[in-house]
N, C-alpha and C positions, 0 to 999 in steps of 0.2 A: 249556780253561778255566784258563788260567794267571793269571787275575785273582783266583781264589779258591784258596787253598792251605791244606793241613792244617798246623796248628802242630806237632802231635806225635800220631801215631796211638795212642800208649800213654798219653797224658796224660788225666787225668780232668777236664780243664778244662771249664767250662761253655760256652765258646766255642772249639770245636776247630778253627775255620777262621779265616783272616785274609783280608780283602778288600784288594786293591791300592788304595792311596790315590789313585793316578793314574786310576782307573776313572771315566769320565765318567758323568753322570746318565743319558744316553741308553743308553750301553753297559751300565750297571747294570740298566736295565729289560729290555734284551734278554736279559741273563744270567738275570734272574728268570724271564722267559717260558720260556727254554730249560730251566731247572731244574724248573719246574713241569711242562713237557711230559715230561721224563724221569720224574718221579714218576708221572704219569698212565700213561705207557707201561709202566713197571715194574709198576704195579698190574694193568694189563690182561694183561701177560705172565705173571703168576702163574697166571691162569686158575682160581683156586680160588674156590669160593663164599665170598663175603665176609660176615662177621658185621656186625651193625648198626653197631657203633662204627667199624669199618674203612670201611664204606660212607659213613658220615657224614663221616669225615675225607677220603675221596676226593672226596666232593661238594664240600667246602670247597676242596680243591686245584684241582678243575676250575673252580670259580667264580673263584678267584684267577688261574688261567691265563687265563680269558676277560678279566678286568680288565687283566692285564698285557699281553695281546695288544692290547687297545684302546689302552692307553697308548702302546705302540710304534707303532701306526697313527697316533695323534695327532702323533707326532714326525716323521712322514714329510712331506716337502715336498709341497704340493698342486699 
């Protein structure tokens, strides 16, 4: 994931990461899908019973992952 890098781990900046300006639209969507998959996998790996707010957030992440996956599919040549 060398297209997204941390600005400074100790900074209190509101945007702690920088995205490579050379990253293409297509590659950006692929990275979004990968990051959302990591979020889903991390949540499942915790294996703890989730409270309602956490379940709601994970539901939104899973929905976003499905939309990102569909966007990536649309970019594939037919």
